[in-house]
OpenMM code with the backbone's topology and positions (N, CA, C; nanometers):
from openmm import Vec3, app, unit

residues = "MET LYS ASN LEU ARG LYS LEU ASN LYS GLY GLU LEU LYS MET ILE ASN GLY GLY ARG PRO PRO LEU GLY CYS ASN SER TRP ASP PRO ILE THR MET CYS CYS ARG SER TRP ALA PRO ASP TYR CYS GLY GLU ALA THR CYS LYS ASN SER PRO ALA PRO LEU CYS".split()
positions = [
    Vec3(-0.6566, 0.9848, 0.1102),
    Vec3(-0.6682, 1.0243, 0.2488),
    Vec3(-0.8126, 1.0118, 0.2984),
    Vec3(-0.8976, 0.9397, 0.2282),
    Vec3(-1.0354, 0.9265, 0.2725),
    Vec3(-1.0577, 0.8063, 0.3645),
    Vec3(-0.9594, 0.7180, 0.3785),
    Vec3(-0.9734, 0.5994, 0.4636),
    Vec3(-0.9120, 0.6225, 0.6011),
    Vec3(-0.9440, 0.7314, 0.6643),
    Vec3(-0.8842, 0.7645, 0.7935),
    Vec3(-0.9874, 0.7558, 0.9053),
    Vec3(-1.0426, 0.6379, 0.9274),
    Vec3(-1.1343, 0.6231, 1.0387),
    Vec3(-1.0632, 0.5505, 1.1518),
    Vec3(-1.1091, 0.5737, 1.2724),
    Vec3(-1.0489, 0.5120, 1.3902),
    Vec3(-1.0976, 0.3679, 1.4023),
    Vec3(-1.0038, 0.2750, 1.4213),
    Vec3(-1.0381, 0.1336, 1.4370),
    Vec3(-1.0485, 0.0998, 1.5851),
    Vec3(-1.1443, 0.0150, 1.6202),
    Vec3(-1.1523, -0.0294, 1.7594),
    Vec3(-1.0588, -0.1483, 1.7812),
    Vec3(-1.0396, -0.1884, 1.9072),
    Vec3(-0.9423, -0.2929, 1.9390),
    Vec3(-0.9764, -0.4268, 1.8757),
    Vec3(-1.1041, -0.4601, 1.8670),
    Vec3(-1.1442, -0.5870, 1.8059),
    Vec3(-1.1032, -0.5957, 1.6608),
    Vec3(-1.1164, -0.4868, 1.5874),
    Vec3(-1.0751, -0.4853, 1.4468),
    Vec3(-0.9241, -0.4922, 1.4331),
    Vec3(-0.8511, -0.4282, 1.5223),
    Vec3(-0.7051, -0.4328, 1.5160),
    Vec3(-0.6528, -0.5735, 1.5405),
    Vec3(-0.7112, -0.6438, 1.6378),
    Vec3(-0.6681, -0.7814, 1.6632),
    Vec3(-0.6971, -0.8689, 1.5424),
    Vec3(-0.8080, -0.8446, 1.4760),
    Vec3(-0.8428, -0.9236, 1.3590),
    Vec3(-0.7448, -0.8979, 1.2448),
    Vec3(-0.7044, -0.7747, 1.2274),
    Vec3(-0.6105, -0.7390, 1.1202),
    Vec3(-0.4725, -0.7959, 1.1488),
    Vec3(-0.4268, -0.7901, 1.2739),
    Vec3(-0.2922, -0.8345, 1.3093),
    Vec3(-0.2805, -0.9853, 1.3228),
    Vec3(-0.3868, -1.0606, 1.3059),
    Vec3(-0.3791, -1.2056, 1.3138),
    Vec3(-0.4163, -1.2620, 1.4485),
    Vec3(-0.4673, -1.1816, 1.5367),
    Vec3(-0.5101, -1.2307, 1.6671),
    Vec3(-0.3965, -1.2358, 1.7663),
    Vec3(-0.4336, -1.2601, 1.8884),
    Vec3(-0.3359, -1.2688, 1.9960),
    Vec3(-0.3201, -1.4148, 2.0351),
    Vec3(-0.1968, -1.4645, 2.0425),
    Vec3(-0.1784, -1.6055, 2.0792),
    Vec3(-0.2221, -1.6313, 2.2228),
    Vec3(-0.2834, -1.7463, 2.2491),
    Vec3(-0.3262, -1.7794, 2.3854),
    Vec3(-0.2082, -1.8135, 2.4757),
    Vec3(-0.2322, -1.8120, 2.6039),
    Vec3(-0.1282, -1.8486, 2.7005),
    Vec3(-0.0847, -1.9928, 2.6794),
    Vec3(0.0442, -2.0167, 2.6858),
    Vec3(0.0974, -2.1520, 2.6732),
    Vec3(0.1271, -2.1941, 2.5308),
    Vec3(0.0985, -2.1107, 2.4338),
    Vec3(0.1250, -2.1454, 2.2937),
    Vec3(0.2705, -2.1146, 2.2608),
    Vec3(0.3454, -2.2151, 2.2180),
    Vec3(0.4859, -2.1963, 2.1827),
    Vec3(0.5053, -2.1527, 2.0381),
    Vec3(0.4160, -2.1943, 1.9496),
    Vec3(0.4301, -2.1643, 1.8071),
    Vec3(0.2941, -2.1236, 1.7511),
    Vec3(0.2722, -1.9932, 1.7324),
    Vec3(0.1449, -1.9389, 1.6852),
    Vec3(0.1506, -1.9187, 1.5348),
    Vec3(0.0493, -1.9649, 1.4637),
    Vec3(0.0380, -1.9448, 1.3193),
    Vec3(-0.0631, -1.8327, 1.2948),
    Vec3(-0.0170, -1.7109, 1.2588),
    Vec3(-0.1087, -1.5978, 1.2452),
    Vec3(-0.2009, -1.6077, 1.1240),
    Vec3(-0.1646, -1.6844, 1.0246),
    Vec3(-0.2480, -1.6951, 0.9043),
    Vec3(-0.3738, -1.7766, 0.9340),
    Vec3(-0.3582, -1.8944, 0.9938),
    Vec3(-0.4731, -1.9789, 1.0254),
    Vec3(-0.5278, -1.9522, 1.1653),
    Vec3(-0.4581, -1.8685, 1.2429),
    Vec3(-0.4961, -1.8321, 1.3798),
    Vec3(-0.5152, -1.9547, 1.4683),
    Vec3(-0.4138, -2.0405, 1.4700),
    Vec3(-0.4157, -2.1563, 1.5587),
    Vec3(-0.2740, -2.1815, 1.6107),
    Vec3(-0.2644, -2.2625, 1.7134),
    Vec3(-0.1364, -2.2921, 1.7768),
    Vec3(-0.0805, -2.4236, 1.7214),
    Vec3(0.0460, -2.4219, 1.6836),
    Vec3(0.1103, -2.5431, 1.6318),
    Vec3(0.1629, -2.6316, 1.7448),
    Vec3(0.2151, -2.5709, 1.8514),
    Vec3(0.2654, -2.6501, 1.9641),
    Vec3(0.2394, -2.5750, 2.0942),
    Vec3(0.2181, -2.6515, 2.2017),
    Vec3(0.1856, -2.5963, 2.3323),
    Vec3(0.2968, -2.6252, 2.4312),
    Vec3(0.3037, -2.5445, 2.5359),
    Vec3(0.3959, -2.5676, 2.6463),
    Vec3(0.3532, -2.6952, 2.7194),
    Vec3(0.4436, -2.7611, 2.7902),
    Vec3(0.4085, -2.8873, 2.8576),
    Vec3(0.2904, -2.8757, 2.9540),
    Vec3(0.2743, -2.7630, 3.0209),
    Vec3(0.1633, -2.7466, 3.1150),
    Vec3(0.0287, -2.7353, 3.0443),
    Vec3(0.0281, -2.6984, 2.9175),
    Vec3(-0.0950, -2.6792, 2.8411),
    Vec3(-0.1162, -2.7912, 2.7388),
    Vec3(-0.0505, -2.9019, 2.7557),
    Vec3(-0.0602, -3.0128, 2.6613),
    Vec3(-0.2032, -3.0663, 2.6560),
    Vec3(-0.2486, -3.0981, 2.5356),
    Vec3(-0.3828, -3.1497, 2.5176),
    Vec3(-0.4789, -3.0475, 2.4589),
    Vec3(-0.4333, -2.9229, 2.4412),
    Vec3(-0.5174, -2.8198, 2.3802),
    Vec3(-0.5258, -2.8436, 2.2295),
    Vec3(-0.6204, -2.7796, 2.1635),
    Vec3(-0.6385, -2.7948, 2.0187),
    Vec3(-0.5216, -2.7333, 1.9431),
    Vec3(-0.4771, -2.8018, 1.8387),
    Vec3(-0.3666, -2.7529, 1.7564),
    Vec3(-0.4123, -2.7373, 1.6123),
    Vec3(-0.3240, -2.6834, 1.5278),
    Vec3(-0.3533, -2.6678, 1.3855),
    Vec3(-0.3670, -2.8056, 1.3207),
    Vec3(-0.4359, -2.8102, 1.2088),
    Vec3(-0.4586, -2.9378, 1.1389),
    Vec3(-0.3289, -2.9958, 1.0848),
    Vec3(-0.2340, -2.9107, 1.0426),
    Vec3(-0.1103, -2.9588, 0.9817),
    Vec3(0.0047, -2.9712, 1.0819),
    Vec3(-0.0218, -2.9575, 1.2113),
    Vec3(0.0844, -2.9667, 1.3114),
    Vec3(0.1045, -3.1120, 1.3551),
    Vec3(0.2239, -3.1451, 1.4047),
    Vec3(0.2480, -3.2829, 1.4492),
    Vec3(0.1698, -3.3132, 1.5773),
    Vec3(0.1546, -3.4386, 1.6072),
    Vec3(0.0808, -3.4818, 1.7255),
    Vec3(0.1537, -3.4352, 1.8520),
    Vec3(0.0823, -3.3930, 1.9572),
    Vec3(0.1485, -3.3478, 2.0813),
    Vec3(0.2103, -3.4655, 2.1566),
    Vec3(0.3213, -3.4380, 2.2230),
    Vec3(0.3905, -3.5386, 2.3036),
    Vec3(0.3528, -3.5168, 2.4506),
    Vec3(0.2469, -3.5811, 2.4946),
    Vec3(0.2013, -3.5660, 2.6351),
    Vec3(0.2459, -3.6825, 2.7188),
] * unit.nanometer
topology = app.Topology()
chain = topology.addChain("A")
for resn in residues:
    res = topology.addResidue(resn, chain)
    for name in ("N", "CA", "C"):
        topology.addAtom(name, app.Element.getBySymbol(name[0]), res)
């Protein structure tokens, strides 16, 4: 019971894997990157192991 300190929001987001950005259809919480984007957000950066975007 000695590890009971209050965490701030920045630490919580880091622990939970981050928050996916707008337009991300498939978020990978382990690598914290987007695998595929919505058509309106096409051209954004994707994960290294994701397929090429269809723009």
